[in-house]
N, C-alpha and C positions, 0 to 999 in steps of 0.2 A: 504493500499499500503506499502510496508516494505522501508527501508531507501535506499537500492539499486535502487529501481525503482524511488525514489524521487530525486535522486542525479543529479543534472545538473552541467555539468563541460564544460568549455572552451578548445578547443584543445591545446595541448601543445609539439606535436610532431615535425619533421623537414620536414614532406612530401613536403611542398612546395619547400624547398632547392633543394630538387633532380630535380624539374622540372625547378627551375632557372639555374642549371647546364647543363640540356640540352638545354638550350637556349644560353647560354653565350658560350659554347665550339664549337659551329658550325662555327664561322666566325673568321678565323686568316689571310686572304689574304689581307694585307696591302700593299698600294703603298709606297715603300720605307720604310720598317719594323721598327718601333720603338716601343720596348717592353713597356715603359712607357706609351706612347701615346695609345698604344693597350689597357692596363688594364684600364687606364682613360676613355677612350671611351666607353668601355664596361660595366664598373660598372656605369657611368653616364646614358648610355642607359638604364640600366636595374633597377636603383635606382631612377634615376631623370627624366626619359623619354626624355632623349635629344637624340632623333632619327637622327636628321639631322647631326651631328657630325659623327655618325657611317656609315651614307651613305657617307658622303665626303671622309672619309678615308679607307673604306672597298670596295673593289671590289665585284662586282656582288651582293650586298645588296640594295634592294630597301627601299624605305622610308615606303612602305607598309609592307614588312617583318619586317623591325626593330620596326615599331610600335605594329605590332602583337607579336613580342618576349615579348616587354615590358608589353603589355597588359596580355599576357599568366603568366609572372613573377607575376605581382600583383593578377590577378585573383586565381593563384595557392596558393599563400600565403594567400588570403582571404578564401578560399576554405578548405584548409588543416591546416591552424593555427586557424585563427580567428573564424570560424563558423563550425569546425569541430565536427561532431555528430549532429548538428542542422539542421533543415531546415527552411529556411527563405523565405520569399516573394520576387518577383523580385524586388521590391523598396528597401526592407531591404539589398538586396545583393548589388544594385548599390551603396546604401549609404555606405556601408563598403568598396566597391572598391574605392569609390571617397577619402574617408578619409585614406584609406592606400596609396594611391597615394601621398598624403600631407605627411604621415608618411616617407615615402621611399624618398622623396624628401629633407627632413630636415635631413636626416642620414649625420654625420660627418665623413669625410675621405679625405685625399689628398694622391695622388699617388706621391712617391718618385722616384728619379733617378734609373733606372735599372742597374743591374750588369751582366755583361755577363759572364757567366760561361764557356761555349763553343760555337760554331757555332749552336748548336742544344738545347741551354738551356739559359735562362735569369732567375735571380732572381728579383723579383719587390716588395720592402718594400711599405706598405701602412699604413700610420698612420691614427688612427681612434678613435672614442670615442663610447663607447657602450651606446646604448640607453637602458633606463630602461621602454619604452613603453609597454613592453609584461608584466612586472612586474606589472605597474600600472592596466593594463586590468585584469590580474588574481585578483588583490585585489578588483576591482570594480565588478567583476563577482562573487566573493565569496559573497560581500555584496547583490548583486542582488539574488543570490540563496536564500540567508537568508529571504530576503523580499518575495519572491514567497513562500516559505515554510511557513512563517507565516500567507499568505493568505490561505493557504490550510487548515491550523490549526483553521482558522476564518471561514472556510466555503465558502470563495469567489468564490472557484473552486469545482464542484461538478462532479461526476460520477463514473464510475467503474475505474479498474486499468488503463488501456490505455487510455481511456477518459481524466481522470484526469491528466495522465502524458502528454498527448498532449497540454492540456490547459497551463500546466506549462511551456512546451517548448516554446509554442506560445508566452507567456508572456516575456519570457526570450529573444527570438528572437526579439521580438519588440522593446526592450530596449538595444540590442546590439549596433547598431550605436551610439546612445548616449554615452554608455559606451566607445566605441572606440575613439570618438571625443573627451570625456573628458580624456582619457589617452594620447591622441595626445597633447591636449592643455596644459597638467601638465607634460609631460615627461620631464626628465632630463637627462644629459650624464655624464658618468664617466671619469676618467683620461685618457689622451692620451696614446695608445698603438700602438704597431707595429706588423703587420701582414705580413709575407713574401710569395707573390703568385709565383708559378712558370709558366715560359711560356716556352712550349717545343715544338719542331718541330714534327709533325706527320708523318705516312707514306706517305702521299701525299705531304710532304715538306712544309706544313702549319704551321705556328706558333699557337698554342692554350694554353689558361690557362689550368692548372692542374685541373682536376675536383674534387678530394677530397678536396683539399686545398679552392678551391671555394666555395665549400658546406660549409666549415667550417668558412669561413671569413663572408659569407652572415649569417650564423646563429649566429656568435658572435656578429657582428655590430648591429643584431635585439635584441639581449638578450635573444636568445634561446640557451637551453641546448644542448651540443653536444660533442660527443666523439672524440678527436683528436688524439686518437692512431692508 
């Protein structure tokens, strides 16, 4: 088997962030609109799972819908970022989801007072600290990849090309929840930074978060690489 076949990597794209946007931008109908409160509630709903506040402050949003949005956010992060390219068992997948919920809940941010630019736009600064959890996970994944390849060299995995690769992938997947847990337990945060989110009125007269910037904020706080141009 060549080096390309034996290469095990962990996903590092931002596919999950796109799904997060689809969830966040859908609800902007607030009773007595308050831009700071809106951003705070939406971020808490999707990162910390605080669905009750979202239901209490958003017209037409049920607790079931709010919870489904939160679950989609975490599930998409796990699928597109944590386990991208790997096939996990149902139990391994569930473990990664539960650990990711703890990671999300530990994100550090504080929504600041909104600035009203016009009747159709608000700017809402969010102070935050970048987590290095994904950096830690990448390092652990690289170590695990090396261990798996050493087992191949020792003959612990046997078979033809595809059979051997499947065994290696299964070994890596089996240990992924433990790697994610360790990354969470050891994660640290960078210095405080500020990101300004825009809340604008759409064609229906509803205030919603700016999609592109929301993508960027989620990616930045989680320590994912993202193009901000």
